[in-house]
C-alpha positions in Angstrom: 6.0 -5.1 -19.8 3.7 -2.2 -18.8 0.6 -3.2 -20.8 -1.9 -0.6 -22.0 -5.7 -0.3 -21.9 -7.6 1.5 -24.7 -10.5 3.3 -23.2 -11.1 5.4 -26.4 -9.3 5.7 -29.7 -7.4 8.7 -28.3 -7.1 7.5 -24.7 -4.6 4.6 -24.4 -3.2 4.4 -20.9 -0.5 2.2 -19.5 -2.0 0.1 -16.7 0.7 1.2 -14.3 0.5 5.0 -14.5 2.0 7.7 -12.3 0.1 9.6 -9.6 1.7 13.1 -9.2 0.3 13.9 -5.8 3.6 13.3 -4.0 5.4 15.8 -6.1 4.0 18.6 -3.9 4.9 19.1 -0.3 3.6 17.1 2.7 -0.1 16.2 2.4 0.1 17.4 -1.2 0.4 21.0 0.0 3.1 23.5 -0.7 6.3 23.2 -2.7 8.3 19.9 -2.9 11.4 19.3 -0.8 13.4 18.7 -4.0 12.0 20.2 -7.1 14.8 18.9 -9.3 14.1 15.4 -8.2 10.4 15.9 -9.0 11.3 16.9 -12.5 13.6 13.8 -12.8 10.8 11.5 -11.7 8.4 12.8 -14.3 10.9 12.6 -17.1 12.0 9.1 -16.1 8.3 8.0 -16.0 7.9 9.1 -19.6 11.3 7.5 -20.6 10.0 4.3 -19.1 7.0 4.4 -21.3 4.3 5.6 -18.9 1.4 7.2 -20.8 -1.0 7.7 -17.9 -0.2 10.7 -15.7 -2.7 11.6 -12.9 -2.7 15.0 -11.4 -4.8 17.9 -10.1 -4.6 21.6 -9.7 -5.4 21.1 -6.0 -2.1 19.4 -5.4 0.0 22.2 -4.1 -2.3 24.0 -5.1 -1.1 24.3 -8.7 2.4 23.2 -7.7 2.2 19.7 -9.3 0.8 20.9 -12.6 3.5 23.6 -12.8 6.2 21.0 -12.3 4.6 18.8 -14.9 4.7 21.6 -17.4 8.3 22.5 -16.5 9.4 18.8 -16.9 7.4 17.6 -19.9 6.0 20.5 -22.0 5.7 20.2 -25.0 4.2 16.9 -24.1 5.0 13.6 -25.9 2.2 12.6 -28.3 1.4 9.4 -26.4 1.2 11.0 -23.0 -2.3 11.5 -21.5 -2.7 13.8 -18.5 -5.7 13.1 -16.3 -6.7 15.7 -13.9 -9.4 16.2 -11.2 -11.8 19.0 -10.2 -14.3 19.4 -7.4 -12.2 20.4 -4.4 -10.1 23.4 -3.4 -7.4 23.7 -0.7 -7.8 25.9 2.3 -4.9 28.2 3.4 -4.2 25.6 6.1 -4.0 22.8 3.6 -7.5 21.5 4.3 -9.4 19.7 1.5 -12.6 21.7 0.9 -15.4 20.2 -1.3 -16.1 22.8 -3.9 -18.4 21.5 -6.6 -19.2 25.1 -7.8 -17.3 27.2 -10.3 -15.9 24.1 -12.0 -15.3 26.2 -15.1 -12.7 28.2 -13.3 -11.0 25.0 -12.1 -10.9 23.6 -15.6 -9.4 26.8 -16.9 -6.8 26.8 -14.1 -5.7 23.3 -15.1 -5.5 24.3 -18.7 -3.4 27.3 -17.8 -1.0 25.6 -15.4 -0.5 22.6 -17.7 -0.1 24.8 -20.7 -2.7 23.1 -23.0 -5.8 24.1 -24.9 -7.8 20.9 -24.1 -7.6 18.5 -21.1 -7.2 14.8 -22.1 -9.5 13.7 -19.3 -11.1 15.2 -16.2 -12.4 13.4 -13.1 -15.1 14.9 -11.0 -14.0 14.3 -7.5 -17.1 13.7 -5.4 -17.3 14.6 -1.7 -19.8 12.0 -0.6 -23.3 10.6 -1.2 -25.9 12.5 -3.1 -26.6 13.6 -6.7 -23.7 14.6 -8.9 -25.9 15.6 -11.8 -25.3 19.3 -11.6 -21.5 19.4 -11.4 -21.1 16.5 -13.9 -23.5 18.2 -16.3 -21.2 21.3 -16.1 -18.2 19.1 -17.1 -20.2 17.5 -19.9 -21.0 21.0 -21.3 -17.3 21.8 -21.2 -16.6 18.6 -23.0 -19.0 19.6 -25.7 -17.2 22.9 -26.0 -13.9 21.1 -26.6 -12.2 22.1 -23.3 -12.2 18.4 -22.2 -11.9 15.2 -24.3 -13.0 12.6 -21.8 -14.8 12.4 -18.4 -14.5 10.3 -15.3 -15.7 10.3 -11.7 -13.8 9.8 -8.5 -14.7 8.7 -5.0 -18.1 7.6 -6.1 -20.7 4.9 -5.5 -22.2 2.6 -8.1 -25.4 4.7 -8.1 -23.4 7.9 -8.8 -21.6 6.2 -11.6 -24.9 5.3 -13.2 -26.2 8.8 -12.7 -23.1 10.2 -14.5 -23.3 7.7 -17.3 -26.8 8.9 -18.0 -25.5 12.4 -18.6 -22.3 11.8 -20.6 -19.9 8.9 -21.4 -17.6 7.9 -18.5 -14.3 6.4 -19.5 -13.1 5.5 -16.0 -13.9 5.5 -12.4 -11.2 6.4 -9.9 -11.8 5.1 -6.4 -9.8 3.9 -3.4 -9.1 0.2 -3.9 -6.2 -2.0 -2.9 -5.3 -5.3 -1.1 -6.8 -3.9 2.2 -9.8 -2.0 0.8 -12.0 -4.1 -1.5 -15.5 -2.7 -1.2 -15.7 -2.0 -4.9 -15.4 -5.6 -6.1 -18.9 -5.6 -7.6 -18.4 -2.2 -9.2 -15.1 -3.2 -10.8 -16.7 -6.3 -12.4 -19.7 -4.3 -13.7 -17.4 -1.7 -15.2 -15.2 -4.3 -16.8 -18.3 -5.8 -18.5 -19.0 -2.4 -20.0 -15.5 -1.6 -21.1 -15.0 1.1 -18.5 -11.7 1.5 -16.7 -11.3 1.4 -12.9 -8.4 3.4 -11.6 -7.2 2.4 -8.2 -5.9 5.4 -6.3 -3.8 4.8 -3.2 -3.0 1.3 -4.6 -0.3 1.0 -1.9 -2.3 2.5 0.9 -1.6 6.2 0.4 -1.1 8.1 3.6 -1.4 4.8 5.5 0.9 2.4 3.7 -0.1 -1.2 3.4 1.2 -3.4 6.2 0.7 -7.2 6.1 2.8 -10.1 7.3 1.2 -12.3 4.6 2.1 -9.7 1.9 5.7 -9.6 3.1 5.9 -13.4 3.0 4.4 -13.7 -0.4 6.6 -10.9 -1.7 9.7 -12.6 -0.3 8.8 -15.9 -1.9 8.6 -14.1 -5.3 11.8 -12.2 -4.9 9.8 -8.9 -5.1 9.0 -6.1 -2.8 5.7 -5.9 -0.9 4.8 -2.8 -3.0 5.5 -4.6 -6.3 3.4 -7.6 -5.1 0.5 -5.4 -4.1 0.5 -3.6 -7.5 0.8 -7.0 -9.4 -2.2 -8.3 -7.4 -4.3 -5.3 -8.6 -3.3 -5.8 -12.2 -4.3 -9.4 -12.0 -7.6 -8.7 -10.2 -9.3 -7.5 -13.4 -8.1 -6.5 -16.9 -9.9 -3.1 -16.6 -7.9 -2.0 -13.5 -5.2 0.7 -13.8 -3.0 1.9 -10.9 -1.5 5.3 -10.3 1.2 4.8 -7.5 2.9 8.0 -6.6 6.4 8.6 -5.4 8.9 11.5 -5.3 11.9 9.1 -5.9 13.2 7.9 -9.2 14.3 4.6 -7.6 10.8 3.9 -6.2 9.3 4.9 -9.5 11.4 2.2 -11.3 10.5 -0.4 -8.7 6.8 0.4 -9.1 6.9 0.1 -12.9 8.8 -3.1 -12.7 5.8 -4.6 -11.0 4.2 -4.8 -14.5 6.4 -7.8 -15.2 5.5 -9.7 -12.0 2.9 -12.5 -12.3 1.5 -13.9 -9.1 0.9 -17.7 -9.1 -2.4 -19.1 -8.0 -1.2 -20.0 -4.5 0.1 -16.5 -3.9 -3.2 -14.9 -5.0 -5.0 -17.3 -2.7 -2.8 -16.4 0.3 -3.5 -12.7 -0.4 -7.2 -13.5 -0.3 -8.0 -13.1 -3.9 -9.6 -15.2 -6.6 -7.3 -17.5 -8.6 -6.7 -15.9 -11.9 -7.8 -17.9 -15.0 -5.3 -20.2 -16.5 
């Protein structure tokens, strides 16, 4: 069963969500190879009960949001679409930090998704330094009713604290998976405060996870390595949500099925994690 996490009264997200980055072309740039399959993936995700859809107008750019609108608008009442601002795409597909003119980015997301208010918006941060000015801009748009909830992405613990001093933060979206675990302390601190931690690239992203131990553990459980890696994340902490992406309905079904996989203590130990409480 794909459990949910309530981060606010109107923000209840399935812990296995869907990351829409791969619906665009290679490196999240340009049109998809198979637009009809992309539509089927989104509709299947909703049919399977997913309520957490992660996207951004800089996927494509705009391609992913337009496909989401085509596939799902008018949106189901339980679906929550989480988007990101803070970057733009260069004509060559480059990822260019752009913390200015966030209002234009928010309005572009509203237009391409076909909504009057965005359920949640992450400020994607380019690196160390203060995020007070851009996050303050998003907080002002939240006060205006353009955004319901705010999050931050690709941030340090210090940047999270800075953002929380400006406006409520419902989740932090950072790179974290079996191979990349530098946010262990941050995850635990957020859990204590009831804030979600969204693992992006839970399966490695552009560099898929590769581990002989993972393969062996997965085989012993009768699961795929990808399902095992997702299950490990879900057991790591109750505030973790994952947003694996795929452009295949078959892979989507496999990913969501990981919600029903429980790793025994010896499997967790082999993967280098803490034994879950009994």
